DRENDO-1510 file (C-alpha; in Angstrom, 1 decimal, always signed):
<recs>
REC; n; res; u; v; w
REC; 1; MET; +0.1; +0.0; +0.0 .
REC; 2; ALA; +1.4; +3.3; -1.0 .
REC; 3; GLN; +2.3; +5.7; +1.7 .
REC; 4; VAL; +1.2; +9.3; +1.6 .
REC; 5; LYS; +4.0; +11.9; +2.5 .
REC; 6; VAL; +2.7; +14.9; +4.4 .
REC; 7; ASN; +4.5; +18.3; +3.5 .
REC; 8; PRO; +5.5; +19.9; +6.7 .
REC; 9; ALA; +4.6; +23.3; +5.1 .
REC; 10; THR; +0.9; +22.2; +5.1 .
REC; 11; THR; +0.7; +21.6; +8.8 .
REC; 12; SER; -1.2; +23.8; +11.1 .
REC; 13; GLY; +1.9; +25.4; +12.6 .
REC; 14; ALA; +3.4; +26.5; +9.2 .
REC; 15; PRO; +2.5; +30.1; +8.1 .
REC; 16; LYS; -0.1; +30.5; +5.6 .
REC; 17; SER; +0.2; +32.4; +2.4 .
REC; 18; PRO; -1.1; +35.9; +2.2 .
REC; 19; ARG; -4.6; +36.2; +0.8 .
REC; 20; PRO; -4.5; +37.5; -2.8 .
REC; 21; PHE; -5.9; +41.0; -3.6 .
REC; 22; ASN; -9.6; +41.0; -4.1 .
REC; 23; ARG; -11.0; +44.1; -5.7 .
REC; 24; ALA; -14.5; +43.2; -4.8 .
REC; 25; ASP; -13.7; +43.4; -1.1 .
REC; 26; LEU; -12.1; +46.7; -1.7 .
REC; 27; GLU; -15.1; +48.1; -3.3 .
REC; 28; ARG; -17.4; +46.7; -0.7 .
REC; 29; ASN; -15.3; +48.3; +2.1 .
REC; 30; LYS; -15.4; +51.7; +0.1 .
REC; 31; ILE; -19.2; +51.4; +0.0 .
REC; 32; ILE; -19.5; +50.5; +3.6 .
REC; 33; LEU; -17.2; +53.5; +4.6 .
REC; 34; TRP; -19.4; +56.0; +2.5 .
REC; 35; VAL; -22.6; +54.7; +4.0 .
REC; 36; VAL; -21.1; +55.2; +7.5 .
REC; 37; LEU; -19.9; +58.7; +6.7 .
REC; 38; ALA; -23.2; +59.6; +5.2 .
REC; 39; VAL; -25.2; +58.4; +8.2 .
REC; 40; ILE; -22.9; +60.4; +10.5 .
REC; 41; PHE; -23.1; +63.6; +8.7 .
REC; 42; LEU; -26.9; +63.3; +8.2 .
REC; 43; VAL; -27.5; +63.0; +11.9 .
REC; 44; LEU; -24.8; +65.3; +13.0 .
REC; 45; PRO; -27.0; +68.6; +13.5 .
REC; 46; PHE; -29.6; +66.7; +15.3 .
REC; 47; ILE; -27.1; +65.3; +17.7 .
REC; 48; GLY; -25.0; +68.5; +18.0 .
REC; 49; LYS; -27.8; +70.9; +18.5 .
REC; 50; PRO; -28.6; +70.0; +22.2 .
REC; 51; VAL; -24.9; +70.0; +23.0 .
REC; 52; LEU; -24.1; +73.2; +21.5 .
REC; 53; GLU; -27.2; +75.0; +23.2 .
REC; 54; LEU; -25.6; +74.2; +26.5 .
REC; 55; PHE; -22.9; +76.9; +25.7 .
REC; 56; GLY; -25.5; +79.5; +24.9 .
REC; 57; PRO; -28.8; +80.2; +23.0 .
REC; 58; THR; -27.0; +81.4; +19.8 .
REC; 59; VAL; -24.0; +79.0; +19.6 .
REC; 60; PHE; -25.8; +76.5; +17.5 .
REC; 61; SER; -27.2; +78.9; +15.1 .
REC; 62; SER; -23.9; +80.6; +14.5 .
REC; 63; THR; -22.2; +77.3; +14.1 .
REC; 64; ALA; -24.8; +75.8; +11.8 .
REC; 65; SER; -24.8; +78.9; +9.7 .
REC; 66; ALA; -20.9; +78.7; +9.3 .
REC; 67; VAL; -21.2; +75.0; +8.5 .
REC; 68; ASN; -23.8; +75.7; +5.8 .
REC; 69; SER; -21.6; +78.3; +4.3 .
REC; 70; THR; -18.6; +75.9; +4.5 .
REC; 71; LEU; -20.6; +73.3; +2.5 .
REC; 72; LEU; -21.4; +75.8; -0.2 .
REC; 73; PHE; -17.7; +76.7; -0.5 .
REC; 74; VAL; -16.9; +73.1; -0.7 .
REC; 75; LEU; -19.1; +72.8; -3.6 .
REC; 76; LEU; -17.7; +75.9; -5.3 .
REC; 77; ALA; -14.1; +74.5; -4.6 .
REC; 78; LEU; -14.9; +71.2; -6.2 .
REC; 79; GLY; -16.1; +72.9; -9.4 .
REC; 80; LEU; -13.2; +75.1; -9.7 .
REC; 81; ASN; -10.8; +72.2; -9.2 .
REC; 82; ILE; -12.1; +70.7; -12.3 .
REC; 83; VAL; -10.9; +73.8; -14.2 .
REC; 84; VAL; -7.7; +74.7; -12.3 .
REC; 85; GLY; -6.7; +71.4; -10.7 .
REC; 86; TYR; -7.4; +68.8; -13.4 .
REC; 87; ALA; -7.6; +70.7; -16.7 .
REC; 88; GLY; -4.8; +73.3; -15.7 .
REC; 89; LEU; -6.9; +76.4; -16.8 .
REC; 90; LEU; -6.5; +79.4; -14.5 .
REC; 91; ASP; -9.9; +80.8; -13.9 .
REC; 92; LEU; -10.1; +84.1; -11.9 .
REC; 93; GLY; -13.8; +84.8; -12.6 .
REC; 94; TYR; -15.4; +81.8; -11.0 .
REC; 95; ALA; -17.7; +83.9; -8.9 .
REC; 96; ALA; -19.6; +84.9; -12.1 .
REC; 97; PHE; -21.0; +81.3; -12.5 .
REC; 98; PHE; -21.9; +81.5; -8.7 .
REC; 99; ALA; -24.0; +84.6; -9.6 .
REC; 100; ILE; -25.6; +83.1; -12.6 .
REC; 101; GLY; -26.7; +80.1; -10.6 .
REC; 102; ALA; -28.2; +82.5; -7.9 .
REC; 103; TYR; -30.0; +84.8; -10.4 .
REC; 104; THR; -31.3; +81.8; -12.4 .
REC; 105; MET; -33.0; +80.7; -9.2 .
REC; 106; GLY; -34.1; +84.2; -8.6 .
REC; 107; PHE; -35.7; +84.6; -12.0 .
REC; 108; LEU; -37.7; +81.3; -11.7 .
REC; 109; THR; -38.8; +81.6; -8.0 .
REC; 110; ALA; -38.8; +85.3; -7.0 .
REC; 111; ARG; -42.1; +87.1; -7.0 .
REC; 112; GLY; -40.5; +90.4; -8.2 .
REC; 113; SER; -38.9; +88.7; -11.1 .
REC; 114; PRO; -40.0; +89.7; -14.6 .
REC; 115; LEU; -40.2; +86.0; -15.6 .
REC; 116; TYR; -42.3; +85.1; -12.6 .
REC; 117; ASP; -45.6; +85.1; -14.5 .
REC; 118; THR; -44.2; +83.0; -17.6 .
REC; 119; PHE; -41.6; +80.7; -16.1 .
REC; 120; HIS; -42.5; +80.5; -12.5 .
REC; 121; THR; -41.5; +77.2; -10.9 .
REC; 122; ASN; -40.5; +75.8; -7.5 .
REC; 123; PHE; -37.0; +75.3; -6.0 .
REC; 124; TRP; -36.6; +71.6; -6.9 .
REC; 125; VAL; -37.1; +72.3; -10.5 .
REC; 126; ALA; -35.2; +75.5; -10.6 .
REC; 127; LEU; -32.1; +73.7; -9.0 .
REC; 128; PRO; -31.2; +71.6; -12.0 .
REC; 129; ILE; -31.9; +74.5; -14.3 .
REC; 130; SER; -29.5; +76.7; -12.6 .
REC; 131; PHE; -27.0; +73.8; -12.9 .
REC; 132; LEU; -27.5; +73.7; -16.7 .
REC; 133; MET; -27.6; +77.4; -17.1 .
REC; 134; ALA; -24.2; +77.9; -15.4 .
REC; 135; ALA; -22.8; +75.1; -17.5 .
REC; 136; LEU; -24.0; +76.9; -20.6 .
REC; 137; PHE; -22.2; +80.1; -19.5 .
REC; 138; GLY; -19.2; +78.2; -18.8 .
REC; 139; VAL; -19.0; +76.9; -22.4 .
REC; 140; LEU; -19.8; +80.5; -23.7 .
REC; 141; LEU; -16.8; +81.7; -21.7 .
REC; 142; GLY; -14.6; +78.9; -22.8 .
REC; 143; ALA; -15.3; +79.1; -26.4 .
REC; 144; PRO; -13.5; +82.5; -27.1 .
REC; 145; THR; -10.5; +81.6; -24.9 .
REC; 146; LEU; -9.6; +78.2; -26.5 .
REC; 147; GLY; -6.4; +79.7; -27.8 .
REC; 148; LEU; -5.3; +81.3; -24.6 .
REC; 149; ARG; -3.1; +80.0; -21.9 .
REC; 150; GLY; -1.6; +81.0; -18.6 .
REC; 151; ASP; -1.7; +84.6; -17.7 .
REC; 152; TYR; -3.8; +85.6; -20.7 .
REC; 153; LEU; -6.5; +83.1; -19.9 .
REC; 154; ALA; -6.5; +84.5; -16.3 .
REC; 155; ILE; -6.9; +88.0; -17.5 .
REC; 156; VAL; -9.9; +87.2; -19.8 .
REC; 157; THR; -11.6; +85.1; -17.0 .
REC; 158; LEU; -11.0; +88.0; -14.6 .
REC; 159; GLY; -12.7; +90.4; -16.9 .
REC; 160; PHE; -15.7; +88.0; -17.2 .
REC; 161; GLY; -15.9; +87.8; -13.5 .
REC; 162; GLU; -16.2; +91.6; -13.3 .
REC; 163; ILE; -18.6; +91.9; -16.3 .
REC; 164; VAL; -21.2; +89.7; -14.8 .
REC; 165; PRO; -22.0; +91.5; -11.5 .
REC; 166; ILE; -21.7; +94.9; -13.2 .
REC; 167; THR; -24.1; +93.9; -15.9 .
REC; 168; ILE; -26.5; +92.6; -13.2 .
REC; 169; ASN; -26.1; +95.8; -11.3 .
REC; 170; ASN; -27.0; +98.0; -14.2 .
REC; 171; LEU; -30.0; +96.0; -15.6 .
REC; 172; THR; -32.2; +97.6; -13.0 .
REC; 173; LYS; -35.6; +96.6; -14.7 .
REC; 174; VAL; -34.7; +93.0; -15.0 .
REC; 175; THR; -32.3; +92.2; -12.0 .
REC; 176; GLY; -33.4; +94.8; -9.6 .
REC; 177; GLY; -30.0; +96.6; -9.6 .
REC; 178; ASP; -28.4; +97.4; -6.2 .
REC; 179; THR; -31.3; +95.9; -4.3 .
REC; 180; GLY; -31.3; +92.6; -6.2 .
REC; 181; LEU; -34.1; +90.1; -6.3 .
REC; 182; SER; -36.0; +89.4; -3.2 .
REC; 183; GLY; -38.9; +87.3; -2.1 .
REC; 184; LEU; -37.6; +84.0; -3.4 .
REC; 185; GLU; -40.2; +81.2; -2.8 .
REC; 186; GLN; -38.5; +78.7; -0.5 .
REC; 187; PRO; -39.2; +75.0; -1.0 .
REC; 188; SER; -41.2; +72.6; +1.1 .
REC; 189; PHE; -40.6; +68.9; +1.3 .
REC; 190; PHE; -43.4; +66.4; +2.4 .
REC; 191; GLY; -44.9; +69.2; +4.6 .
REC; 192; TYR; -41.7; +70.6; +5.8 .
REC; 193; GLN; -41.4; +74.3; +4.9 .
REC; 194; PHE; -38.0; +75.8; +4.5 .
REC; 195; THR; -37.2; +79.2; +5.7 .
REC; 196; ALA; -34.2; +81.3; +6.2 .
REC; 197; SER; -33.9; +80.0; +9.8 .
REC; 198; SER; -34.3; +76.3; +8.8 .
REC; 199; LEU; -30.6; +75.6; +9.3 .
REC; 200; GLU; -30.9; +72.0; +9.7 .
REC; 201; GLY; -33.0; +71.6; +6.5 .
REC; 202; TRP; -30.6; +73.6; +4.4 .
REC; 203; TYR; -27.7; +71.7; +5.9 .
REC; 204; LEU; -29.3; +68.5; +4.6 .
REC; 205; VAL; -30.0; +69.7; +1.3 .
REC; 206; THR; -26.6; +71.1; +0.7 .
REC; 207; LEU; -25.0; +68.0; +2.1 .
REC; 208; ILE; -26.9; +65.8; -0.3 .
REC; 209; VAL; -25.8; +67.9; -3.2 .
REC; 210; VAL; -22.2; +67.8; -2.1 .
REC; 211; PHE; -22.3; +64.1; -1.9 .
REC; 212; PHE; -23.8; +64.0; -5.3 .
REC; 213; SER; -21.2; +66.3; -6.7 .
REC; 214; ILE; -18.4; +64.2; -5.2 .
REC; 215; PHE; -19.8; +61.1; -6.7 .
REC; 216; MET; -20.0; +62.8; -10.1 .
REC; 217; ILE; -16.6; +64.2; -10.0 .
REC; 218; ARG; -15.0; +61.0; -9.0 .
REC; 219; ARG; -16.6; +59.2; -11.9 .
REC; 220; LEU; -15.5; +62.0; -14.4 .
REC; 221; VAL; -11.9; +62.0; -13.1 .
REC; 222; ASN; -11.5; +58.3; -13.4 .
REC; 223; SER; -13.1; +58.2; -16.9 .
REC; 224; ARG; -11.5; +59.1; -20.3 .
REC; 225; ILE; -12.6; +62.6; -19.8 .
REC; 226; GLY; -10.6; +63.0; -16.6 .
REC; 227; ARG; -7.5; +61.5; -18.1 .
REC; 228; ALA; -7.8; +63.8; -21.0 .
REC; 229; TRP; -7.9; +66.8; -18.7 .
REC; 230; MET; -4.9; +65.7; -16.8 .
REC; 231; ALA; -3.0; +65.0; -20.0 .
REC; 232; MET; -3.9; +68.5; -21.3 .
REC; 233; ARG; -2.8; +70.0; -18.0 .
REC; 234; GLU; +0.8; +68.5; -18.3 .
REC; 235; ASP; +1.3; +69.3; -22.0 .
REC; 236; GLU; -1.3; +70.4; -24.4 .
REC; 237; ILE; +0.9; +69.7; -27.4 .
REC; 238; ALA; +1.6; +66.2; -26.4 .
REC; 239; ALA; -2.1; +65.7; -25.6 .
REC; 240; ALA; -3.2; +66.8; -29.1 .
REC; 241; ALA; -0.6; +64.6; -30.7 .
REC; 242; MET; -2.0; +61.6; -28.8 .
REC; 243; GLY; -5.5; +62.3; -30.3 .
REC; 244; ILE; -7.1; +64.4; -27.6 .
REC; 245; ASN; -9.6; +67.0; -28.9 .
REC; 246; LEU; -8.4; +70.1; -27.0 .
REC; 247; VAL; -11.6; +72.1; -28.0 .
REC; 248; ARG; -14.1; +69.6; -26.8 .
REC; 249; THR; -11.9; +68.9; -23.7 .
REC; 250; LYS; -11.5; +72.5; -22.6 .
REC; 251; LEU; -15.1; +73.2; -23.2 .
REC; 252; LEU; -16.2; +70.2; -21.1 .
REC; 253; ALA; -13.9; +71.5; -18.3 .
REC; 254; PHE; -15.3; +75.0; -18.3 .
REC; 255; GLY; -18.9; +73.8; -18.6 .
REC; 256; LEU; -18.8; +71.1; -15.9 .
REC; 257; GLY; -16.7; +73.3; -13.6 .
REC; 258; ALA; -19.1; +76.1; -13.8 .
REC; 259; SER; -22.2; +73.9; -13.3 .
REC; 260; PHE; -21.3; +73.1; -9.6 .
REC; 261; ALA; -21.2; +76.9; -9.0 .
REC; 262; GLY; -24.7; +77.0; -10.4 .
REC; 263; PHE; -25.7; +74.5; -7.8 .
REC; 264; ALA; -24.1; +76.6; -5.0 .
REC; 265; GLY; -25.5; +79.8; -6.3 .
REC; 266; ALA; -29.1; +78.4; -6.4 .
REC; 267; ILE; -29.0; +77.0; -2.9 .
REC; 268; PHE; -27.3; +80.1; -1.5 .
REC; 269; ALA; -29.8; +82.6; -3.0 .
REC; 270; ASN; -32.9; +80.5; -2.0 .
REC; 271; SER; -31.6; +80.0; +1.6 .
REC; 272; LEU; -31.2; +83.8; +2.0 .
REC; 273; GLY; -34.4; +84.6; +0.2 .
REC; 274; SER; -32.6; +87.1; -2.0 .
REC; 275; ALA; -29.7; +87.6; -4.6 .
REC; 276; ASN; -27.7; +90.7; -4.7 .
REC; 277; PRO; -24.8; +91.5; -7.0 .
REC; 278; SER; -22.6; +92.7; -4.1 .
REC; 279; GLN; -22.4; +89.0; -3.0 .
REC; 280; PHE; -20.4; +87.8; -6.0 .
REC; 281; LYS; -17.4; +90.2; -6.1 .
REC; 282; PHE; -13.8; +89.2; -7.2 .
REC; 283; ASP; -12.7; +88.3; -3.6 .
REC; 284; VAL; -15.1; +85.4; -3.7 .
REC; 285; SER; -13.1; +84.0; -6.7 .
REC; 286; VAL; -9.9; +84.5; -4.9 .
REC; 287; LEU; -11.1; +82.9; -1.7 .
REC; 288; ILE; -12.1; +79.8; -3.7 .
REC; 289; LEU; -8.9; +79.7; -5.6 .
REC; 290; ALA; -7.1; +80.0; -2.4 .
REC; 291; MET; -8.9; +77.0; -1.0 .
REC; 292; ILE; -7.9; +74.7; -3.8 .
REC; 293; ILE; -4.4; +75.7; -3.7 .
REC; 294; LEU; -4.2; +75.4; +0.1 .
REC; 295; GLY; -5.8; +71.9; +0.1 .
REC; 296; GLY; -3.8; +70.6; -2.9 .
REC; 297; MET; -4.7; +71.2; -6.6 .
REC; 298; GLY; -5.8; +68.1; -8.4 .
REC; 299; ASN; -6.6; +66.1; -5.3 .
REC; 300; LEU; -10.3; +65.9; -4.5 .
REC; 301; TRP; -9.9; +65.3; -0.8 .
REC; 302; GLY; -7.3; +67.9; -0.4 .
REC; 303; VAL; -9.6; +70.5; -2.0 .
REC; 304; ILE; -12.4; +69.6; +0.4 .
REC; 305; ALA; -10.0; +69.9; +3.3 .
REC; 306; GLY; -8.8; +73.3; +2.1 .
REC; 307; ALA; -12.3; +74.5; +1.6 .
REC; 308; VAL; -13.4; +73.4; +5.1 .
REC; 309; ALA; -10.2; +74.9; +6.7 .
REC; 310; LEU; -10.5; +78.3; +5.1 .
REC; 311; ALA; -14.3; +78.7; +5.1 .
REC; 312; MET; -14.5; +77.7; +8.7 .
REC; 313; SER; -11.6; +80.2; +9.6 .
REC; 314; ASP; -13.3; +83.0; +7.6 .
REC; 315; ARG; -16.7; +82.4; +8.8 .
REC; 316; TYR; -16.4; +81.1; +12.3 .
REC; 317; ILE; -12.9; +80.9; +13.9 .
REC; 318; ILE; -11.5; +84.3; +13.0 .
REC; 319; PRO; -14.7; +86.2; +13.9 .
REC; 320; PHE; -14.9; +84.3; +17.2 .
REC; 321; LEU; -11.3; +85.2; +18.2 .
REC; 322; THR; -11.7; +88.9; +17.0 .
REC; 323; GLU; -14.9; +89.1; +19.1 .
REC; 324; GLN; -12.9; +87.8; +22.1 .
REC; 325; VAL; -10.2; +90.4; +21.5 .
REC; 326; ARG; -13.0; +93.1; +21.3 .
REC; 327; HIS; -14.5; +92.0; +24.6 .
REC; 328; VAL; -11.1; +92.3; +26.3 .
REC; 329; ALA; -10.7; +95.9; +24.8 .
REC; 330; ASP; -14.2; +96.8; +26.0 .
REC; 331; GLY; -13.2; +95.7; +29.6 .
REC; 332; ILE; -10.3; +98.1; +29.8 .
REC; 333; GLN; -11.3; +101.1; +31.7 .
REC; 334; LEU; -10.0; +104.5; +30.7 .
REC; 335; THR; -8.7; +106.8; +33.3 .
REC; 336; THR; -10.3; +110.2; +33.6 .
REC; 337; SER; -9.2; +113.4; +35.2 .
REC; 338; VAL; -10.5; +116.9; +35.8 .
REC; 339; VAL; -8.1; +119.6; +34.4 .
REC; 340; ASN; -9.1; +123.2; +34.8 .
REC; 341; GLY; -12.7; +122.1; +35.4 .
REC; 342; THR; -12.7; +120.0; +32.3 .
REC; 343; ARG; -13.0; +116.2; +32.4 .
REC; 344; VAL; -10.2; +114.7; +30.2 .
REC; 345; THR; -10.0; +111.0; +29.4 .
REC; 346; GLU; -6.5; +109.6; +29.0 .
REC; 347; ALA; -5.8; +107.7; +26.0 .
REC; 348; ASN; -4.8; +103.9; +26.4 .
REC; 349; PRO; -2.7; +102.6; +23.6 .
REC; 350; ILE; -3.3; +99.0; +24.6 .
REC; 351; LYS; -7.1; +99.5; +24.4 .
REC; 352; ASP; -6.7; +101.2; +21.0 .
REC; 353; ILE; -4.6; +98.3; +19.5 .
REC; 354; LEU; -7.0; +95.7; +20.9 .
REC; 355; THR; -10.0; +97.5; +19.6 .
REC; 356; ASN; -8.5; +97.8; +16.1 .
REC; 357; VAL; -7.5; +94.1; +16.1 .
REC; 358; GLY; -11.0; +93.2; +17.2 .
REC; 359; THR; -12.8; +95.2; +14.4 .
REC; 360; ASN; -10.3; +95.4; +11.4 .
REC; 361; SER; -7.9; +92.5; +11.5 .
REC; 362; ARG; -10.2; +89.8; +9.8 .
REC; 363; LEU; -8.4; +90.1; +6.5 .
REC; 364; LEU; -5.1; +90.6; +8.2 .
REC; 365; ILE; -5.2; +87.3; +10.0 .
REC; 366; PHE; -6.6; +85.6; +7.0 .
REC; 367; GLY; -3.6; +86.8; +4.9 .
REC; 368; VAL; -1.1; +85.7; +7.6 .
REC; 369; ILE; -2.6; +82.1; +7.5 .
REC; 370; LEU; -2.3; +82.0; +3.7 .
REC; 371; VAL; +1.3; +83.4; +3.5 .
REC; 372; THR; +2.4; +81.0; +6.3 .
REC; 373; MET; +0.9; +78.0; +4.6 .
REC; 374; MET; +2.4; +78.8; +1.2 .
REC; 375; LEU; +5.9; +79.3; +2.7 .
REC; 376; LEU; +5.8; +76.2; +4.8 .
REC; 377; ARG; +3.8; +73.9; +2.5 .
REC; 378; PRO; +3.5; +75.3; -1.0 .
REC; 379; GLU; +2.1; +72.1; -2.5 .
REC; 380; GLY; -0.9; +72.3; -0.2 .
REC; 381; LEU; -2.2; +70.3; +2.7 .
REC; 382; PHE; -2.9; +67.0; +0.6 .
REC; 383; PRO; -1.2; +67.4; -2.8 .
REC; 384; ASN; -1.4; +64.9; -5.5 .
REC; 385; SER; +1.8; +62.9; -6.0 .
REC; 386; ARG; +2.9; +64.8; -9.2 .
REC; 387; ARG; +2.6; +68.2; -7.7 .
REC; 388; LYS; +4.4; +67.0; -4.6 .
REC; 389; MET; +7.3; +65.9; -6.6 .
REC; 390; GLU; +7.3; +69.2; -8.6 .
REC; 391; LEU; +7.5; +71.4; -5.4 .
REC; 392; ARG; +9.4; +69.1; -3.0 .
REC; 393; THR; +12.6; +68.4; -5.0 .
REC; 394; ALA; +15.5; +66.6; -3.5 .
REC; 395; PRO; +18.4; +68.8; -2.0 .
REC; 396; ALA; +21.4; +69.6; -4.0 .
REC; 397; ASP; +23.8; +67.3; -2.0 .
REC; 398; ASP; +21.4; +64.3; -2.4 .
REC; 399; PRO; +22.9; +61.8; -5.0 .
REC; 400; GLN; +19.4; +60.8; -6.0 .
REC; 401; ALA; +18.7; +64.4; -7.0 .
REC; 402; LEU; +21.4; +64.0; -9.8 .
REC; 403; ILE; +19.6; +60.9; -11.3 .
REC; 404; THR; +17.5; +62.0; -14.3 .
REC; 405; THR; +13.9; +60.9; -14.7 .
REC; 406; ASP; +13.8; +61.1; -18.5 .
REC; 407; PRO; +13.8; +57.6; -19.9 .
REC; 408; LEU; +15.7; +58.6; -23.2 .
REC; 409; THR; +18.4; +60.3; -21.1 .
REC; 410; GLN; +18.7; +57.2; -18.8 .
REC; 411; ALA; +19.1; +55.0; -21.8 .
REC; 412; ASP; +21.9; +57.2; -23.1 .
REC; 413; GLU; +23.6; +57.2; -19.7 .
REC; 414; PHE; +23.4; +53.6; -19.4 .
REC; 415; ARG; +24.9; +52.9; -22.8 .
REC; 416; SER; +27.8; +55.4; -22.1 .
REC; 417; ILE; +28.6; +53.7; -18.8 .
REC; 418; ASN; +28.2; +50.0; -19.9 .
REC; 419; TYR; +29.3; +49.9; -23.5 .
REC; 420; ASN; +32.9; +50.2; -24.5 .
REC; 421; PRO; +33.7; +49.5; -28.2 .
REC; 422; SER; +37.1; +48.3; -27.4 .
REC; 423; ASP; +35.8; +45.4; -25.5 .
REC; 424; VAL; +34.2; +43.9; -28.7 .
REC; 425; THR; +36.5; +41.2; -30.3 .
REC; 426; ASP; +36.1; +39.5; -33.5 .
REC; 427; GLN; +36.3; +35.7; -34.0 .
REC; 428; SER; +40.1; +35.7; -34.2 .
REC; 429; GLY; +40.4; +37.4; -30.9 .
REC; 430; ASN; +41.6; +40.8; -32.2 .
REC; 431; ASN; +40.0; +43.8; -30.6 .
REC; 432; ASP; +38.0; +45.5; -33.3 .
REC; 433; GLY; +34.8; +47.2; -32.3 .
REC; 434; ASP; +33.7; +48.0; -35.8 .
REC; 435; LYS; +33.1; +44.4; -37.0 .
REC; 436; ASN; +30.4; +43.4; -34.6 .
REC; 437; ILE; +28.5; +46.7; -34.1 .
REC; 438; LYS; +25.1; +46.7; -35.8 .
REC; 439; ALA; +23.2; +49.8; -36.5 .
</recs>
């Protein structure tokens, strides 16, 4: 009878081979993570409200208002990142699409709108229309700028960003001029009526739109369109040589990037109940651009982190700190004295400095934060790998810094180091490098 030999490696004490990579498990884990995050964010305001109200009656309202503004800025940063981060097209007039989305919502839902009698609709219908209208204007802006790059493109988009609010301001009979459009009809959902004070409701609406936008952008970036954007960003000539249609790719970048600003503008205008041209100035475009640079251009999660950091600093943290400084300044008592029958109040330089810091230092603190970040981490908080390599080069004394990354140059260097014609011998044993060299 044959004997069966047992391999010692198969016994229970032997180490088991690692489990092979399973893409299905990875995708399932991602879905579970997204579901858990979605549930946490959806219930966050209802859990946080009783906790924050313990610190004061207005703490929750101010915090929720800042969070809602932050979500809108996240939406704007996601859209601008398509144009600047993925496609490499510098856009300094992004606030114009923000205004177009807001006024599209105003024209369709405001009682004082000239289109109210003809095209009146509700918020849920006007929201996708604002998305499409902003995308249309993005294509209209991109069409005449197809041959421009770099600074020239930035100047044209800057001009477009200034033209839109000025035009809105001058069309008094259509847009309401300086006063803007007011009386926007706010939505209702299964009996729940939204108002300007419905902070939890607007939080949920904005959060759902942000999740939807993240899903869409991730699908776009991982598609052929996203790869075409990144190829065009690195080298337009090489991208065109590889068969990429630059005209269509640029127009898609402008249109899709602007469309998310239409989302944000529509929600912003309806949550306030009005749309005013003073809300869409150039500083909004600069703030959004700073968010994506700070977070890391071309990295979806880095852009979200940069938007959250700057928006919360600008809307909540810096106002809170300046308010505390102002309270300290108000608590400093001035010394008064009577001189020749006249009461004289002596100046206190510390009180004056603290008062100025508490009232006029918001932009100063904001600028210091940006300058510090750009000096210490110019590639952003969470940069993509290529940008990190570009901005974080090896030091000059590092031998790895001398190694080229160009494959053609590496091949030439390898041949020059390892190939010596004098080492080639013919069959007779004579050194003759010319006989065995083939072209």
